[in-house]
MINUVEX-654198 format. One line per 3 residues: their letters; for each residue x, y, z of C-alpha. Coordinates in nm, 3 decimals. Layout:
REM MINUVEX-654198
a	X:Y:Z; ...
***
This chain:
REM MINUVEX-654198
xxx	12.335:8.842:11.061; 12.553:9.150:11.276; 12.540:9.515:11.144
xxx	12.847:9.609:11.121; 12.997:9.991:11.117; 13.317:10.065:10.850
xxx	13.407:10.428:10.938; 13.790:10.631:10.915; 13.886:10.840:11.129
xxx	14.214:11.077:11.215; 14.302:11.377:11.000; 14.494:11.399:10.656
xxx	14.722:11.182:10.707; 14.654:10.932:10.969; 14.314:10.785:10.850
xxx	14.186:10.486:11.024; 13.977:10.205:10.984; 13.752:10.150:11.287
xxx	13.470:9.850:11.335; 13.153:9.943:11.514; 12.908:9.652:11.563
xxx	12.625:9.797:11.635; 12.353:9.458:11.615; 12.260:9.478:12.006
xxx	12.218:9.886:11.944; 11.825:9.994:11.876; 11.746:10.158:11.621
xxx	11.737:10.520:11.807; 12.088:10.438:11.900; 12.229:10.366:11.619
xxx	12.133:10.675:11.423; 12.265:10.828:11.714; 12.631:10.646:11.681
xxx	12.613:10.654:11.348; 12.588:11.098:11.355; 12.823:11.069:11.631
xxx	13.113:10.883:11.410; 13.001:11.084:11.145; 13.145:11.430:11.278
xxx	13.439:11.226:11.406; 13.517:11.149:11.046; 13.476:11.535:10.908
xxx	13.636:11.615:11.226; 13.983:11.899:11.071; 13.806:11.979:10.840
xxx	13.629:12.286:10.910; 13.811:12.528:10.605; 13.659:12.312:10.370
xxx	13.304:12.321:10.554; 13.360:12.688:10.510; 13.389:12.672:10.185
xxx	13.104:12.472:10.095; 12.921:12.671:10.298; 12.989:13.011:10.102
xxx	12.982:12.805:9.783; 12.616:12.705:9.888; 12.523:13.142:10.002
xxx	12.645:13.199:9.680; 12.475:13.005:9.410; 12.147:13.046:9.663
xxx	12.174:13.481:9.582; 12.267:13.437:9.211; 12.046:13.227:9.169
xxx	11.769:13.403:9.285; 11.825:13.693:9.115; 11.830:13.503:8.795
xxx	11.452:13.398:8.810; 11.354:13.733:8.961; 11.463:13.870:8.656
xxx	11.326:13.556:8.401; 11.033:13.593:8.626; 10.912:14.013:8.548
xxx	11.042:13.907:8.233; 10.890:13.638:8.035; 10.645:13.527:8.369
xxx	10.468:13.283:8.099; 10.789:13.075:8.058; 10.904:13.139:8.416
xxx	10.551:12.940:8.525; 10.575:12.663:8.291; 10.876:12.525:8.353
xxx	10.788:12.600:8.743; 10.512:12.413:8.704; 10.644:12.179:8.491
xxx	10.900:12.092:8.854; 10.668:12.045:9.027; 10.453:11.853:8.876
xxx	10.771:11.587:8.796; 11.021:11.658:9.109; 10.834:11.493:9.357
xxx	10.815:11.223:9.145; 11.129:11.136:9.109; 11.187:11.169:9.512
xxx	10.917:10.934:9.516; 10.986:10.714:9.278; 11.356:10.664:9.432
xxx	11.218:10.639:9.851; 10.941:10.393:9.746; 10.665:10.655:9.887
xxx	10.405:10.440:9.684; 10.112:10.594:9.886; 10.216:10.966:9.751
xxx	10.310:10.809:9.423; 9.850:10.655:9.391; 9.755:10.943:9.533
xxx	9.928:11.164:9.304; 9.806:10.930:8.912; 9.528:11.054:9.023
xxx	9.546:11.383:9.107; 9.687:11.402:8.716; 9.469:11.171:8.586
xxx	9.187:11.427:8.703; 9.357:11.710:8.678; 9.447:11.618:8.302
xxx	9.107:11.548:8.186; 9.007:11.950:8.422; 9.374:12.071:8.194
xxx	9.191:11.965:7.831; 8.869:12.074:7.883; 8.952:12.392:7.967
xxx	9.201:12.449:7.639; 8.954:12.349:7.451; 8.813:12.563:7.127
xxx	8.513:12.642:7.170; 8.480:12.629:7.514; 8.156:12.400:7.608
xxx	7.960:12.654:7.887; 7.943:12.456:8.192; 8.363:12.421:8.187
xxx	8.486:12.655:8.405; 8.216:12.594:8.666; 8.379:12.228:8.575
xxx	8.694:12.401:8.624; 8.645:12.637:8.933; 8.512:12.339:9.111
xxx	8.778:12.132:9.091; 9.024:12.355:9.151; 8.836:12.473:9.449
xxx	8.765:12.116:9.606; 9.158:12.047:9.625; 9.224:12.398:9.795
xxx	9.011:12.329:10.028; 9.116:11.999:10.143; 9.490:12.098:10.138
xxx	9.418:12.395:10.368; 9.225:12.142:10.591; 9.487:11.845:10.512
xxx	9.742:12.139:10.670; 9.602:12.271:10.939; 9.565:11.898:11.084
xxx	9.965:11.837:10.988; 10.024:12.100:11.132; 9.801:12.054:11.489
xxx	9.937:11.751:11.477; 10.302:11.842:11.422; 10.278:12.114:11.670
xxx	10.078:11.826:11.972; 10.395:11.630:11.926; 10.671:11.973:12.073
xxx	10.393:11.976:12.357; 10.377:11.556:12.442; 10.008:11.569:12.379
xxx	10.090:11.273:12.179; 10.156:11.018:12.499; 9.809:11.068:12.655
xxx	9.730:10.884:12.315; 10.007:10.655:12.400; 10.152:10.738:12.035
xxx	10.507:10.750:11.960; 10.701:11.073:11.946; 10.850:10.998:11.635
xxx	10.466:10.814:11.462; 10.303:11.157:11.575; 10.560:11.409:11.436
xxx	10.637:11.163:11.066; 10.196:11.172:11.073; 10.206:11.604:11.069
xxx	10.498:11.651:10.871; 10.330:11.360:10.654; 10.005:11.598:10.632
xxx	10.131:11.908:10.634; 10.380:11.855:10.303; 10.097:11.694:10.133
xxx	9.814:11.990:10.186; 10.080:12.231:10.085; 10.275:12.046:9.748
xxx	9.866:11.961:9.637; 9.809:12.323:9.754; 10.098:12.515:9.525
xxx	9.978:12.284:9.243; 9.647:12.285:9.171; 9.678:12.718:9.145
xxx	9.953:12.679:8.925; 9.706:12.436:8.685; 9.394:12.662:8.806
xxx	9.610:12.970:8.667; 9.688:12.801:8.401; 9.314:12.683:8.314
xxx	9.185:13.055:8.395; 9.396:13.257:8.154; 9.314:12.964:7.867
xxx	8.903:12.967:7.991; 8.889:13.316:7.976; 9.047:13.405:7.673
xxx	8.851:13.174:7.453; 8.568:13.309:7.641; 8.688:13.627:7.527
xxx	8.628:13.932:7.800; 8.958:13.921:7.865; 9.313:13.911:7.757
xxx	9.650:13.880:7.949; 9.823:14.159:7.742; 9.556:14.313:7.483
xxx	9.241:14.438:7.487; 8.904:14.244:7.528; 8.737:14.093:7.176
xxx	8.432:14.122:7.316; 8.235:14.425:7.486; 8.075:14.297:7.817
xxx	7.729:14.395:7.874; 7.635:14.510:8.237; 7.389:14.101:8.217
xxx	7.680:13.880:8.184; 7.965:13.729:8.390; 8.264:13.758:8.195
xxx	8.486:13.479:8.388; 8.193:13.217:8.325; 8.084:13.399:8.038
xxx	7.707:13.300:8.123; 7.405:13.439:8.257; 7.378:13.708:8.531
xxx	6.967:13.642:8.691; 7.031:13.760:9.028; 7.063:14.153:9.103
xxx	7.344:14.272:9.337; 7.076:14.399:9.561; 6.960:14.075:9.585
xxx	6.980:13.782:9.781; 7.060:13.407:9.545; 6.880:13.103:9.611
xxx	7.179:12.912:9.466; 7.432:13.222:9.487; 7.451:13.567:9.460
xxx	7.621:13.815:9.259; 7.862:14.074:9.284; 8.035:14.401:9.179
xxx	8.376:14.504:9.220; 8.514:14.920:9.251; 8.503:14.905:8.910
xxx	8.141:14.841:8.869; 8.169:14.487:8.710; 7.918:14.231:8.810
xxx	8.012:13.863:8.809; 7.883:13.540:9.000; 8.044:13.547:9.309
xxx	8.129:13.236:9.273; 8.269:13.285:8.979; 8.517:13.622:9.088
xxx	8.653:13.415:9.385; 8.730:13.103:9.214; 8.916:13.372:9.024
xxx	9.057:13.612:9.290; 9.147:13.289:9.466; 9.222:12.991:9.324
xxx	9.335:13.171:8.996; 9.548:13.414:9.149; 9.458:13.680:8.973
xxx	9.378:13.982:9.135; 9.228:14.219:8.904; 8.916:14.245:8.750
xxx	8.882:13.962:8.472; 8.763:14.246:8.206; 8.891:14.575:8.287
xxx	9.212:14.470:8.428; 9.170:14.703:8.751; 9.308:14.604:9.127
xxx	9.099:14.360:9.349; 9.009:14.489:9.713; 9.030:14.138:9.851
xxx	9.024:14.281:10.215; 8.658:14.448:10.065; 8.570:14.092:9.934
xxx	8.656:13.909:10.225; 8.537:14.128:10.463; 8.433:13.770:10.695
xxx	8.775:13.767:10.871; 8.725:13.382:10.857; 8.723:13.409:10.521
xxx	9.069:13.548:10.516; 9.287:13.270:10.580; 9.194:13.175:10.277
xxx	9.405:13.460:10.085; 9.679:13.400:10.353; 9.749:13.060:10.304
xxx	9.702:13.110:9.945; 10.048:13.415:9.967; 10.214:13.092:10.219
xxx	10.181:12.877:9.850; 10.282:13.101:9.634; 10.557:13.158:9.893
xxx	10.639:12.784:9.876; 10.660:12.734:9.527; 10.966:12.787:9.565
xxx	11.138:12.549:9.784; 10.912:12.282:9.559; 10.972:12.390:9.303
xxx	11.334:12.529:9.233; 11.553:12.450:9.592; 11.601:12.036:9.494
xxx	11.786:12.250:9.095; 11.988:12.434:9.364; 12.110:12.217:9.583
xxx	12.188:11.971:9.270; 12.424:12.262:9.172; 12.549:12.336:9.442
xxx	12.633:11.969:9.464; 12.775:12.000:9.075; 13.028:12.328:9.210
xxx	13.169:12.115:9.529; 13.199:11.773:9.275; 13.408:11.966:9.007
xxx	13.654:12.137:9.276; 13.715:11.833:9.531; 13.575:11.907:9.759
x	13.326:11.614:9.971
***
């Protein structure tokens, strides 16, 4: 069956249909022809395009201001809506574009995360739940970090032409790298948001932390405020399983707990007195600092994944109402 593309060319008032036979072209050549025909179709619409660009810029500025105000005034509702959009928006595109591999991974991640979140929000809190929560989200954090690094390296190798050494087509190598990069960044952002929500619930349930008020319990020097369990290793001792860490405010915690609280749970204050945590002092090893930088990158990317599709959809709606194509 012959592949024929029909396109209208010419300015307003002088449009005429033109058929182009694409059956004898390769996929790359067909894409170039379609791209050239699209430019020919939109030639002479510079004023309309300039108006559409202005609408896009104005919408982005206004939306950014509104989102910043919302986050400052009502952080809890902002975080919940953002988390819901982060979770649902990619699912819509996955089903629409038939990305079944992503859908399978999304379902598995959602099932385990739903179970972990359910455990974290139960009252009374089971003693083993905080460790379970931080272990799961720390595992996903490390996996997303490694996946993102591999994807980034694959993209860079493709840009430098190193894929030809392994006889891999550039488009296949680039698709592989971008896919891994997306998986790493998306699940990295998603797990941090779920971890933050679970950390708030668990810490409030244990009673040593309150997001808006004073703690409901007095913290002993031998109890970790993150998990509520006893601390058996002194700060100056070397632990067999894990060490004990003292913050600048002199409160002590299991090293695993406070690292999970700061990195995975996105908390940069003491779980008890809310004094700011010096992350540079906590992660003095230079090999650990990229984890902090990666976490900050994920926080920035949340805006692109969660709100950018909404803003673009709003711009499309404005253009449609104004009759701009």
